[in-house]
N, C-alpha and C positions, 0 to 999 in steps of 0.2 A: 249431530256432532260426531264427525268423523276422525276417526282415529286410526291406530298404524298398532299392528302387534309385533311385539321385539321380537325373537330370535325362534317362535316356534313352527314359522311356517316351511322352511323349504325342507328341512329334515320330516318336517309330515309326510308329504308324498313316500318318505320310506318306511315310516316307520309303523304309518296305518294300515293294516291287513283287510281283501277283502271280504265280506260278509252278505251285501246283497245287494240292489241296483240301489238305494239312499246313500247320501253322498252328505259328507263335512265339507263344507268351506273356509279354507284360511285364507288370508291376507298376508302380500309378502310386501315387507315397507320397501324393501330396495328395490325389486321391479315391477312392484305396483299390480300384478298379475296375478289373477287367481287361479288357484292350484286347484281342480275338484278330486279329492279321496275318497273310497270308497269308505263306510263306517268302520270300525276295529271290528271282530270274530270276538266275542265274548264268553268264556268258558264259565263250567259251572264255580271251578273254585275260585276265578277272578270273579264273577259275583259275589261271590260270599266274602271275604274277605275287603275286595275294596267296599264293597256296599256300609258290611258293618264296618269299617272305620268311618267313612264318611257320615255312619248314621251318629258315629259315636261324638262326632265334633260338630253335628248341626246346633245352632242354638238359633237367629231368628229367621238365615236366610237357609232359604232351601238348597240343599245339596244333594240332589239329586244324582242318582248312576243310572247309566246307561252306556252304550258303546261309543257316542261321542265322545262321553269323558273318558272313557278307558283312553280312546284314542288320543287325547291331549295327555292324560297321564303318563303314557308310553312316549310323546314327546318332549317332555321338561324331565325326566327321570334317562333321558339318552345326554341330558345335558348338565351333565356332573359341572361343571366345573362353572355354570354361570348361577345351577341354583347354591353353591357355596356362595359367590357374593353376593346373589339377592340374602341369603341368611346373614352375612357379614353386614353389608348395608342399612339390612331392618333392625340394626338394633340402632341403628341412630336415626331413622325415615318414621318406624312406626311406631312409637311413642307421641309423634309430632300429627300423625293422622288421626292417632286412636284419641287424642285430646278433642281433637276438633267434630269427629263424628259422637263423641260422649254429648260437647256439648250442645249440637246438632240433634241429638235422639235419634241418632241412624247408628243401627248393629257395628260395632269393632270390627269386624269378619271380612267388612267390605274395604280395609285395609289392601287385602292382597289384591284387588282390582288395578292400584297401580303398577303391579309388578305386568300386568298385560298390556297396559295401557304406556307406560317408558322404559319397564326395565328397570328401576327407580332411579332415574336420570333425571333432575329437573334440566337439566340442557337439551332434551331431545325434543327435536321437531319434525313432525311427519310431513310427508310431500308435499300435503293440502294446507299446511302453515299451523297444525292443532301445536302448543310448545308447554313445556313444562313436567313436572313428573303427572300429572294429569290431565294432559295432553286439550286442552283449552283452546278453542279456535277465539281468534280476537270476537266474533258478535257474541260468542254465550259469555265470553269473559267482562264483557261489560254491563249485562244484564247482570252478575257479580261479582258485580265492583271490582274487579279487577281492574290496576289504574297499568296502562301500558304508555311510553313516550320515548323520545330519542335517550335518556337517562335508564330509566326500570322497566322491568317486564315482570309484574307480579304474578304473572303465570307460574315462575319459574322459581317464588320464592315455596316453598317447602309450607309455611305455616297458611302466608294466604291464600293461597291455589288447595288446601286440603279442608280450607273452611269453605271456599268456594264450590268443592265438589261435594261434602258433605251436604249444603243448603241445594244444589240440584238434587242429591239423591233423595233428600227427605220432599221435597215438592213433589217429585217423581211418583215418589213412593205415596204421598197423599193422596195423587190425579188414579192410580191402578189399583191399592193396592195391593201389590206384591211387589216382592223387592225382587225378585228378577227376572220383571217386570222393569224397573225401576232401573238395574243394570243394565238392559239389553236397550234400554231408550239412552243412556248415558253414548252407547256406542254411537244408533244410528238417528236417534232425534226422536222425539215425543210425540210428535206426527207421523210416524210410520209405524209405531205402537199402536197408536190410536186407531189407523185406517185398520191394520191387521186385525184386530180386536173386533172392530163393527163388521168385517166378514165374517168373521166366524162366528160371533157370539161367543166366542170362549175368554178366558179370563185368567190363565197361566200362560206360559211362554214356552212350554212342549207344543201347546196344540194351536199356537201362530207361527212359531218357529221359522218353517217353511215359504212364508210368505213376507220373512222379513229379508233386509238387504243380506246378500254372503256373507260380505263380513260378519254380521251380527249372529249370524248361524251358527259359527265358530266361537263368537266371542262368551258368550256365556256357559258353555260349557268348560274355554280354556280359564275362565275364573274358578271356576268348582274343581278343575285340574291341579289348577295352580297352589288352593286352597289344603287339600290335600298333600300335594309336596312340600308347603311349609309348614305342615305337623305331623309328616310319616317320615322327611327327609332319613331320621334314622335308620329306621325298618331297611333302608335301600341304599345304607354304608354313604350317606353323603351328608360331609359335615361344614359348618360357618367356615368362610375364609375373612380373616383380619382384613380391618379397614383402616384406612388412614385419617377419617373424622375422626377428629375429637367429639367426646361422648359431653363434656361437660364443658359449656359454656356461657358466655354473659352477655348482656345486651348493652349495649351503648349507642346515644343518641348524640346524632353530629348533626349538627345545623347551621354548618355552612360546608360550601362544595368542596371536596377532600380527595387528593385521587386514595385508591384502595393502596397502590407502592407506599405512600405515606404509612398507613397506618399497620403497611408488612414491616416497613422497615421502627417502627417506634416499638410493634412487637417483639422484633426479632426473627421473625415467621417468613417462609417464602410468601409469593403477592399468590400463588394458585392454593396454598388454605386458607387466606382470604376470599379470595373468590370460589372456594366450595363452600364455605360457609354461607355467603350469600351471594347466590347464584343469577338473583334477578338484578342487578346493577349491569348492564348492556354494555358502558361506555370504561368502567371499573372505575367511575369515579362515583361519591359517594353525595347525591345531591340536596342536601340537609340544605335546611332554611331558618331563621327564627319561626316565621309565620309556620313553618312545614317540617318542622323537623324527622328524618331519618331514621329509621336504626339498623346497627351493624351488629351481627354475633362477633365475639371472635373466641380465642378459648382460656378457660380456666386456667389453664395450667402457665400462664403468659400473668396471672393477677400480679408481678411485683412490679411489669412494665405500664401499668395503667395509668401512673401518674405522668409516663410520660407520653405516654398514649395522648389521655387528656390535654397535655399545653401540644401537642405535634395537632390536632385536630381544630384547637383554640387558635391556634396563633401558626401563622403559615411562615416566619420569618424564627419560629422555635429550632435548635441544630440541635438535631437529632441525639444523641448518646449513641455508641458503639453498645450491642446488646454482650454484655459479658456473661454467662450464664455461671452462676454460681453452683461449683462441682460438690459434690455430694457421696460421700464414697458410700460404695453398696456394704449392705451388713452383712457380719461374717456369716457364714453357714455352718453349723454346727448339725451334729445327726442325731434328731429326737431321739427316746429311749422308745419309740412306736418304731421307728424306720430300722432301729439297730437290731430290735426284736423280726424287724422281717427279714431280717438276712438268714440263708439259710444255714444251719451249723456246719462250720470249718469254711466256709468262704473266707472271712475274714484272715483264719488263719494262713489258710492257702495262698495268698496274696502277701501274706507277709513273709511265706518260704519262698518263694517265688520271684518276690520284684515286683510283680502286676499291682494293677491297684482294682480292687472290686468296684461294679458297677455300685452305682451308687441307686439307693432304693427310690421309685418318686412316689412322694406322699400320696395317702390316695386321696385326699381332698382336691390331689393337680390332677389326678388320673385323666390324661386325654382318652377318646373313646375308639383310638385308633393308632399303630405305629409303622410308617414305612420303612421297610427293612432297607439296611446298609450293608454292604460286604463285610462277610464275617458272620453276618448276623444267624442265628439259630432258635428254634424255638425254646431251648431250654435257656439262651441265655436274656431272650428276651422276656422270657417268666420271670428270670430272678432280678432282671433291672426293673419292671413292674410289681414284684414282688405278690406276684399271682402262682398258683397252680398250673406247672407245665401243661396235665391231663386236660383242665380246664382252656387251657389255649389251644391246644389240639382238637377239643371238644366245637368250642366256638370257628373251627379255622380247619375244617376239614377238606380242605381242599388244598391243603397245603402239606397234606401225608402223615405221617405216623410216627414218623420218627424224629423225637427230638434235637439229636446231634446232626444232623444235614444241614448242611449253609445251604443256608435260603438266597434266590435270586434277589440283587440288589432294587426295590421300586416298588417292592407287593408294598402291598395293605395288611396289614393285620390286624384283626379286630381283638378286641381288648376285653371286650364285655358281650355277655348274650344277647344285650341288645344289637 
């Protein structure tokens, strides 16, 4: 099952350091070029810290640590924006994958493999035609009962493709008795793993690694590295980015051919929002019938329009009324006793005397992990804004100096906690 790596390749040659004559291979999805890179040099400090962290999160799948894994950790950590985006997307996709894996008896932590496969993009297509979040080739997709026709490609459906991926991994584990070998076979096929095991008499991935296809040599280390990254991102100053995908959705059954644009109009949302929730429909038409209804996901936030949606689906002549959102006034913000107590003595009086407005204290429950500076920010004003001690703020951000009143350059990231 040929797959493609996401973004970890071009920078790999720059990130990995020379250590010895052994090498890791990475696959460039854009150029289909294999780039040989030396194994990264691993210091004693790295070995202690990273190995300890991987050991602490290991469950059923071995998370071995070595220079190959460290090399991919370095690559992922250099792509902070992408990791932040994955963290945001994972809030929607990972619960889907976890349920499919639980139902199949597959370790839930293999959900991270989908980032190596597709960067959590259900519309991803490799140069050899593998598609969807789990990058199924059409032949393998048919074996695992994924439908593909002019209207639908279930390889792109997060629910159905994750069920198929779980079934494949379960079958591979039953054959090899090792989760890393099952993961390797997901990339290069079971026959390649079988042949390598037969030649060596070994029973583990690392013993046969050099006999596997070049892409697969980096595939398992990349999986371990992304597992590390998605668990320890805060340690490296990376934080989730927001996603536009609605987290709460409802399932609607469709028993006729319905354009997705009609569904969007009925709900009063953009067509792209319907497509995002339902990526398997290739022609932007839900191909339901009375004999074989199709399901779609719609945002729960549009529940008041579900009656309109039902009529729009059932009656092609139904004139859809315009969507008129009901205005709900925002709640009146009042200063809580706790927030008032957090204001340093004299701040409110000073504001009253000078005519300035004292900065609102951010409630501890809503405290972000970091603050991006704007013009005029100082360590003192940031500490006041978030209700924390300026001495603590300076201790967490030693790179910003120890003068709390000097204006900081705009665009800096200031850590707001020890972690």
